[in-house]
C-alpha positions in Angstrom: 4.9 -32.1 0.3 4.8 -29.6 -2.5 7.7 -28.2 -4.4 7.5 -25.1 -6.4 3.5 -25.5 -6.2 3.3 -28.9 -7.7 1.7 -31.8 -6.0 4.1 -34.4 -4.8 4.0 -37.6 -2.6 0.6 -36.6 -0.9 -1.2 -37.1 -4.4 -4.0 -34.6 -3.3 -6.3 -33.6 -6.3 -7.3 -29.8 -6.6 -10.6 -31.1 -6.7 -10.6 -33.1 -3.4 -9.0 -30.1 -1.9 -11.9 -27.8 -2.9 -14.7 -30.0 -2.3 -13.7 -30.8 1.4 -12.8 -27.2 2.1 -15.4 -25.6 4.4 -16.6 -29.0 5.9 -13.4 -29.5 7.5 -13.4 -27.1 10.6 -11.5 -24.1 9.2 -11.9 -21.0 11.1 -12.2 -17.2 10.3 -8.9 -16.8 12.1 -7.3 -19.4 9.8 -8.4 -17.4 6.8 -6.9 -14.2 8.4 -3.7 -15.7 9.1 -3.5 -17.2 5.5 -4.2 -13.6 4.2 -1.7 -12.2 6.3 1.2 -14.4 5.1 0.1 -13.8 1.5 0.3 -10.2 2.2 3.9 -10.3 4.3 5.6 -13.4 3.0 7.0 -14.1 6.6 5.2 -15.7 9.5 6.6 -13.2 12.0 4.9 -10.5 10.0 1.7 -12.4 9.8 1.6 -12.9 13.5 2.3 -9.3 14.4 -0.5 -8.2 12.1 -3.1 -10.5 13.7 -1.5 -9.6 17.2 -0.5 -13.0 18.2 2.8 -14.9 19.0 5.0 -16.5 16.1 4.6 -19.7 17.8 0.8 -19.7 18.0 0.9 -18.6 14.2 3.0 -21.4 13.4 0.6 -23.8 15.3 -2.5 -22.4 13.6 -0.6 -23.2 10.3 -0.2 -26.5 11.2 -3.7 -26.8 12.2 -4.9 -25.5 8.6 -2.6 -28.1 7.2 -3.8 -31.0 9.0 -7.3 -29.9 8.6 -7.1 -29.7 4.6 -4.5 -32.6 4.5 -2.6 -30.3 2.2 0.7 -28.1 2.4 -0.2 -24.4 2.5 3.1 -22.8 2.4 6.9 -23.3 1.9 10.1 -21.7 2.8 11.9 -20.0 0.5 15.0 -17.7 0.7 13.3 -14.5 1.9 10.5 -16.0 4.1 7.9 -18.1 3.0 5.4 -18.4 -0.1 1.6 -19.9 -0.5 1.8 -23.3 -2.3 -1.0 -23.6 -5.1 -3.1 -24.8 -2.3 -2.6 -21.9 0.0 -3.1 -19.5 -3.1 -6.3 -21.2 -3.7 -7.4 -20.8 0.0 -6.3 -16.9 0.1 -8.2 -16.2 -3.1 -11.4 -17.6 -1.6 -10.8 -15.9 1.8 -10.3 -12.5 0.3 -13.9 -13.2 -1.5 -15.4 -14.3 1.9 -14.0 -11.2 3.7 -15.2 -8.9 1.1 -18.8 -10.5 1.4 -18.8 -10.3 5.0 -18.0 -6.7 4.9 -20.5 -5.8 2.3 -23.3 -7.6 4.1 -22.1 -5.5 7.3 -22.3 -2.2 5.3 -25.7 -3.3 4.0 -27.2 -4.1 7.2 -25.7 -0.8 8.9 -27.2 1.1 5.9 -30.7 -0.9 6.4 -30.4 0.3 10.4 -29.6 3.7 10.0 -31.1 4.6 6.6 -27.8 6.3 5.6 -27.0 6.7 2.0 -24.3 4.1 1.9 -20.6 4.1 2.6 -17.4 3.8 0.3 -14.0 3.1 0.9 -11.2 4.3 -1.6 -7.7 4.9 -1.6 -5.7 7.6 -3.5 -2.1 8.6 -4.4 -1.7 12.3 -3.1 -2.0 14.6 -6.5 -5.2 12.8 -8.1 -6.7 13.1 -4.3 -6.4 16.7 -4.4 -7.7 17.6 -7.8 -10.1 14.6 -8.4 -11.5 13.1 -5.1 -12.0 16.1 -3.4 -13.9 17.6 -5.9 -16.0 14.5 -6.6 -16.5 14.0 -3.1 -17.8 17.4 -2.4 -20.5 16.6 -5.0 -21.6 13.3 -3.8 -22.0 14.6 -0.1 -23.9 17.7 -1.4 -26.2 15.1 -3.4 -26.3 12.5 -0.9 -25.8 13.9 2.9 -26.1 10.5 4.4 -23.3 9.0 2.7 -20.0 8.0 4.6 -16.8 8.1 2.7 -13.4 6.9 4.0 -10.2 7.6 1.9 -6.6 6.6 2.5 -3.9 8.6 1.0 -1.0 6.4 0.4 1.4 5.0 -2.4 0.2 2.8 -4.9 2.1 0.0 -3.6 0.2 -0.1 -0.2 -3.1 0.9 -1.8 -3.1 -1.8 -4.5 -2.6 -4.8 -1.9 -5.3 -3.0 0.5 -7.4 -3.3 -2.7 -6.9 -6.8 -2.9 -7.6 -7.3 0.6 -11.0 -6.1 0.0 -10.3 -2.8 2.5 -11.2 -0.3 -0.3 -13.8 -0.4 -3.4 -11.5 1.1 -5.6 -8.3 3.2 -5.7 -6.7 5.9 -7.8 -3.3 5.2 -8.5 -1.1 2.9 -10.4 -0.6 -1.0 -10.7 2.9 -1.6 -9.3 5.5 -3.7 -11.3 5.6 -6.5 -8.8 1.7 -7.4 -8.7 -0.1 -9.3 -11.5 -1.8 -6.9 -13.8 -4.5 -9.4 -14.1 -5.8 -9.1 -10.6 -7.1 -5.6 -11.7 -8.9 -3.6 -14.0 -7.6 -0.2 -14.9 -8.9 3.2 -16.4 -6.4 5.5 -17.0 -7.2 9.0 -16.6 -4.4 11.2 -16.2 -0.7 11.7 -15.5 0.6 13.3 -12.1 3.3 15.9 -12.7 6.0 15.6 -10.3 8.5 18.5 -8.9 11.2 19.1 -6.3 10.5 21.0 -3.1 12.8 23.0 -0.7 12.5 25.4 2.2 12.2 29.3 1.4 15.9 30.6 1.7 17.5 27.4 0.4 20.8 27.8 -1.3 19.6 26.4 -4.7 16.8 28.9 -5.1 19.7 31.6 -5.8 20.0 29.6 -9.3 17.7 30.4 -12.0 17.8 26.8 -13.2 19.2 24.0 -11.1 21.4 21.4 -13.0 21.0 17.9 -12.3 24.6 18.0 -11.2 23.9 20.1 -8.0 21.4 17.9 -6.6 23.2 14.8 -5.0 25.2 17.2 -2.7 22.1 17.8 -0.5 20.0 15.3 1.5 16.7 14.0 0.2 13.3 12.8 1.4 12.1 10.0 -0.6 9.0 7.6 -0.7 10.0 4.1 0.7 12.2 2.0 -1.7 10.1 0.2 -4.5 7.5 3.0 -4.6 6.9 4.2 -8.3 7.7 7.9 -7.6 11.1 6.8 -5.7 12.0 4.6 -8.8 11.0 7.4 -11.1 13.4 9.9 -9.5 16.1 7.2 -9.4 15.6 6.7 -13.2 15.9 10.3 -13.7 19.2 10.7 -12.0 20.8 7.7 -13.8 19.3 9.2 -17.2 21.2 12.1 -16.4 24.3 10.4 -15.7 24.2 11.7 -12.0 25.1 9.8 -8.9 22.3 9.1 -6.4 22.2 11.2 -3.4 24.2 9.7 -0.5 21.9 10.7 2.3 18.2 9.8 2.1 15.4 9.8 4.6 12.7 7.3 3.6 9.1 8.3 4.6 5.7 7.6 2.9 4.2 10.6 5.1 3.8 14.1 3.3 3.6 15.7 6.7 6.8 14.5 7.8 8.3 15.3 4.7 7.3 18.9 4.6 8.8 18.9 8.1 11.8 17.7 7.3 12.3 20.1 4.2 11.2 23.4 6.1 13.9 22.5 8.9 16.6 21.3 6.5 18.2 21.9 3.1 16.9 18.5 2.1 15.1 18.3 -1.4 11.9 16.2 -1.7 10.1 15.0 -5.0 6.3 15.6 -4.5 3.4 15.8 -6.8 3.1 19.2 -8.5 -0.6 19.6 -7.1 0.6 19.1 -3.6 3.4 21.7 -4.0 0.8 24.2 -5.3 -1.2 23.8 -2.5 1.4 24.4 0.2 3.8 26.7 -1.7 3.6 30.3 -1.4 5.8 30.7 -4.5 7.3 34.4 -4.7 6.2 35.4 -1.4 8.6 35.9 1.3 6.7 34.4 4.0 6.5 31.2 2.2 8.2 27.9 3.9 8.0 25.8 0.9 9.4 26.7 -2.5 9.4 24.8 -5.8 12.9 24.3 -7.4 13.3 24.9 -10.8 15.2 22.3 -12.5 15.5 20.9 -15.9 15.9 17.3 -14.8 12.6 15.4 -16.0 11.0 12.9 -13.5 8.3 10.7 -15.6 6.1 8.5 -13.9 3.4 6.5 -15.6 -0.1 7.4 -16.0 -2.6 6.6 -12.9 -6.0 5.6 -13.2 -9.0 4.2 -11.4 -8.3 0.7 -10.3 -10.9 -2.0 -9.2 -10.3 -5.7 -8.4 -10.9 -8.1 -11.2 -14.3 -10.0 -10.8 -15.5 -7.8 -8.0 -18.4 -5.3 -8.7 -18.8 -2.0 -7.3 -21.8 -1.2 -4.7 -23.9 1.3 -5.7 -22.5 4.2 -3.4 -18.9 3.1 -4.7 -19.8 3.3 -8.2 -21.4 6.7 -7.9 -18.0 8.3 -6.5 -16.4 6.2 -9.2 -18.1 7.6 -12.0 -17.7 11.1 -10.7 -14.0 10.8 -10.5 -13.7 9.2 -13.8 -16.0 12.2 -15.4 -13.6 14.7 -13.3 -10.7 13.1 -14.8 -11.6 12.9 -18.3 -12.8 16.5 -18.2 
């Protein structure tokens, strides 16, 4: 077996493993399972993603190891990790699925005579002030193009990029991912503000002190996300305790609904707040809270996967967003 990613008693050379990889009976579903395990680090979660039972996933994993004559994953404290052999297989599998997706895209474009398709992901603020204007230019110039866009936090988007579900993303590389897996061009900073409902008690104060904030409920992005960590760092820097009652969600719609109907406070991108807030208007349901607490979040940029070239339609949108950001 393999311990800590090093070959043990099996004595299997890496070149032997590689040379027999696709003459050994591996199937597409085997590759899907390996990628799901790599993404989720738990066999149960990987099985759920594939729509199969955990015993079926375990049997499939045993099939892979039997075919390759190499251990693919090992148990760790919080689930499972791929061995060096599993990591090699996952890396090749991502390339295979990317090529299959690109082949399907190219064949569809040849059949329909369309202007191509693009799949991107973006955090909310840049999606509003960069992606939307760039998309408007693209669809005006190339009316046959199809654009798919996912709005999420960077933790989700970068993993979707590695899984070849996006051509590129607009966001940040999370601290828990290897930066060597990506190419990133920084294009801007995202300002963050705090929003509350119209009529919130804190709106009576000209400027809200940091000490006033923990007394209220908060709506946060999920733990570990960059915006969440930036807000928590701001609290700690100000020497203020973290809020006791927290609702975690990545949905901006749910965030707005909670804020509108409670006294909860939520951190959001300033571009989002400006879009939804009627500042100074009695009928406005969402207001921006004036506070001196600084919320600093690292720059965002255009992120592509290392070693993966953009198709022409994606490169067109990428260049327009880059131009928009630098302008």
